[in-house]
Structure formats: structure tokens, C-alpha cells
C-alpha positions as CSV (number, residue, x, y, z in Angstrom):
1,M,-14.3,44.6,182.1
2,P,-11.0,45.2,185.0
3,A,-7.6,45.7,183.6
4,D,-5.1,42.9,184.8
5,L,-1.8,43.6,185.5
6,T,-0.6,40.3,184.7
7,S,-1.8,40.0,181.1
8,L,-0.5,43.3,180.7
9,K,2.9,42.3,181.9
10,Q,3.1,39.1,179.7
11,D,2.3,41.4,176.3
12,L,5.0,44.1,177.6
13,T,7.5,41.3,178.8
14,R,7.1,38.8,175.3
15,R,7.5,42.1,172.9
16,M,10.9,43.3,175.1
17,E,12.1,40.1,174.6
18,G,11.3,40.0,170.9
19,A,13.8,43.1,171.0
20,V,16.6,41.4,172.9
21,E,16.3,38.0,170.7
22,T,16.5,40.6,167.6
23,L,19.8,42.2,169.2
24,R,20.9,38.4,169.6
25,K,20.2,37.7,166.0
26,D,21.8,41.1,164.4
27,Q,25.0,40.3,166.5
28,S,25.4,36.9,165.7
29,G,26.0,38.5,162.3
30,L,28.7,40.6,163.3
31,R,32.4,38.7,162.4
32,T,34.5,38.7,165.3
33,G,37.4,36.6,163.6
34,R,35.9,33.5,164.4
35,A,33.8,31.4,161.9
36,S,30.1,31.2,162.7
37,P,27.5,29.8,160.7
38,A,25.3,32.8,162.2
39,L,27.4,34.7,159.5
40,L,25.9,33.5,156.4
41,E,22.6,33.0,157.5
42,P,21.2,36.7,156.8
43,I,22.5,36.3,153.0
44,R,20.2,36.1,150.3
45,V,20.9,34.2,146.9
46,E,19.4,34.7,143.2
47,A,18.0,31.4,143.0
48,Y,15.6,30.4,140.3
49,G,14.1,33.9,139.8
50,T,13.6,35.2,143.4
51,M,15.9,36.1,146.5
52,T,16.4,33.1,148.6
53,P,17.9,32.5,152.0
54,L,21.0,31.2,151.7
55,T,20.1,28.2,154.2
56,Q,17.3,27.3,151.6
57,V,19.7,26.7,149.2
58,G,22.6,24.6,150.8
59,T,23.9,23.3,154.4
60,I,26.3,25.8,156.1
61,A,28.9,24.1,158.4
62,V,31.9,25.1,160.1
63,P,35.0,22.6,159.8
64,E,37.4,24.2,161.2
65,A,38.1,27.5,163.4
66,R,38.4,30.1,160.3
67,M,36.6,28.2,157.5
68,I,32.6,28.4,156.9
69,T,31.8,25.8,154.1
70,V,28.0,25.9,152.3
71,Q,27.1,22.3,150.8
72,V,25.0,23.7,147.6
73,W,22.0,21.2,146.9
74,D,22.0,22.1,143.5
75,R,25.0,22.8,141.3
76,S,23.3,25.5,139.0
77,L,23.6,27.8,142.2
78,V,27.3,27.3,143.1
79,N,28.3,30.8,141.4
80,S,25.1,32.4,142.4
81,V,25.9,31.3,146.2
82,V,29.9,32.4,145.5
83,A,28.6,36.1,144.6
84,A,25.9,36.6,147.2
85,I,28.3,36.0,149.6
86,R,31.3,38.2,148.2
87,D,28.6,40.9,147.6
88,S,27.5,40.9,151.2
89,G,29.7,43.5,152.5
90,L,31.0,41.3,155.0
91,G,34.6,41.4,153.3
92,L,34.8,37.8,152.6
93,N,36.4,36.1,149.7
94,P,34.3,32.7,148.8
95,G,36.0,29.9,146.5
96,A,33.9,27.2,144.7
97,D,35.2,23.6,145.2
98,G,32.1,21.5,143.2
99,Q,29.2,21.6,144.4
100,T,31.2,23.3,148.0
101,V,31.9,26.8,148.6
102,R,34.7,27.6,150.9
103,V,34.4,30.8,152.8
104,P,37.8,31.6,154.6
105,I,37.5,33.8,157.7
106,P,40.5,36.2,157.5
107,Q,42.2,38.1,160.5
108,L,40.1,41.5,161.3
109,T,42.4,44.9,161.0
110,A,42.1,46.8,164.0
111,E,40.0,49.2,162.1
112,R,37.6,46.6,161.3
113,R,37.1,45.8,164.9
114,V,36.1,49.4,165.2
115,E,33.9,49.3,162.8
116,L,32.2,46.2,164.5
117,A,32.1,47.4,167.8
118,K,30.2,50.5,166.1
119,A,27.8,48.4,164.4
120,A,27.4,46.4,167.7
121,N,26.4,49.2,169.5
122,R,23.9,50.6,167.1
123,Y,22.3,47.1,167.2
124,A,22.3,47.7,171.2
125,E,20.9,50.8,170.7
126,S,18.1,50.1,168.5
127,A,17.0,47.3,170.5
128,R,17.0,49.7,173.7
129,I,14.9,52.0,171.9
130,A,12.3,49.3,170.9
131,V,12.2,48.1,174.9
132,R,11.4,52.1,175.6
133,A,9.0,52.1,173.0
134,V,7.3,48.9,174.4
135,R,7.3,50.8,178.1
136,R,5.6,53.8,176.1
137,D,2.9,51.9,175.3
138,G,2.5,49.5,178.5
139,M,2.2,53.5,180.3
140,E,-0.3,54.6,177.8
141,Q,-2.2,51.7,178.3
142,I,-2.2,52.0,181.9
143,K,-3.4,55.8,181.7
144,G,-6.3,54.6,179.1
145,F,-7.4,52.3,182.0
146,E,-7.0,54.9,184.6
147,K,-9.1,57.3,182.6
148,K,-11.8,55.0,181.9
149,S,-11.9,54.2,185.9
150,E,-11.0,51.1,185.2
151,I,-7.9,51.1,188.2
152,S,-7.5,53.9,190.6
153,K,-4.8,56.4,190.6
154,D,-2.7,54.5,192.9
155,E,-2.7,51.3,190.7
156,A,-1.7,53.3,187.8
157,E,1.3,54.5,190.0
158,D,1.7,50.8,191.1
159,W,1.3,49.6,187.6
160,S,3.9,52.2,186.0
161,G,6.3,51.2,188.7
162,E,6.2,47.8,187.4
163,V,6.8,48.4,183.7
164,Q,9.3,50.6,184.8
165,K,11.3,47.7,186.6
166,L,10.7,45.6,183.8
167,T,12.1,48.1,181.2
168,D,15.2,48.4,183.1
169,S,15.5,45.1,183.8
170,Y,15.6,44.5,179.9
171,V,17.5,47.1,179.5
172,K,20.2,46.3,181.4
173,R,20.4,42.7,179.5
174,I,20.5,44.6,176.5
175,D,23.6,46.6,178.1
176,E,25.0,43.2,179.1
177,L,25.1,41.5,175.8
178,A,26.5,45.1,174.4
179,V,29.4,44.7,176.6
180,D,30.3,40.9,176.0
181,K,29.8,41.6,171.9
182,D,32.4,44.5,172.6
183,R,34.9,42.4,174.4
184,E,34.2,39.5,171.7
185,I,34.9,41.8,168.8
186,R,38.1,43.7,170.3
187,Q,40.0,40.4,171.6
188,V,42.4,39.7,169.4
């Protein structure tokens, strides 16, 4: 069976796109001083004896710019939700009001902004590493095709060039996302 650049490229693109999506999701959890439901989505709550995503025990809403609310569906879980948010390491201090948990978003300090910027850069570097790992896998596949004489040396070089172009485009997207997030975090 002759090797196919199109299917290889589609597979590599899908995997690189996954790295970018993971970066976006990770970045959305970084607090920038503005309320966002994504800030609380990664939090897990002790519910019915298991750790459950917050989104499965209540509805997260942003009624105003510096406030997030969680409408807890089961009144017996309100204290667990408050504790999970408080213990999440996000520096938030939630308060219960009946079945609603109110989470005020405090102003970020200069030190916290620097910490968040460093975290954003770590996420971006992880995404770059993931993209480069996908590139390495693609290059190894191309070498394998060449070794099995499924493609010529010239085709292997052409394919390698295509994989490198694809990698460069995804690294550039990651760099742009990192710069945008850094700017958003440092904006006062």
C-alpha cells in the first residue's frame, strides 16, 4: 500500500489542533480579574461519595463583571461546592446564599499577575512540546515509508518539508495565543 501524504497530514493536523485546544482550555482557567465560567469548570466537588465536576452539580453563571454564581441543584451539596472552590488554589472566597454560591472575583495583585503570566507561558510551552512531538512522529513515519521503499528519497524530503511547515504554523498560533493571554493578564 503506497503511503499517502494527505492522510498523514490530516492525522498530524488533528493532533496538533488538539494541542492548541488543550492550551485554550488551560488558558481559560487562568483568572485575569474578569469573571468567566471557565474559571470554575475544572473544579471537582465531593458529591455522593465521588469527585464530580462542578458543572454536574450546578449551573455556573456570570451575573456581573466581577461575580460568578453557582446555582447548586442539590441543597445538600452547597457546603461541598463552597469548600471545593475555596480549596481550588484560585484564591477565591465563595459564600453560600441558599442554593446559590456567590464567588466574588477580587482585583489581581501585581505579584499574582506575574504568577499567572508564568503559568500561561508554561501552558504554551507544553503545547509547543506536544506539537513538536507530533512532528517527530510524522517524521518517523516518513522515514519508515522511505525505508520500506513506499516513497522515494525526494518524496520523503518534500513530505518532511510539509510536516515542518505545518509544525511552524501551529507553533506560531501557540505563540500568538500566549502573547494575547499575557497581554490580558498584565492589563490593569
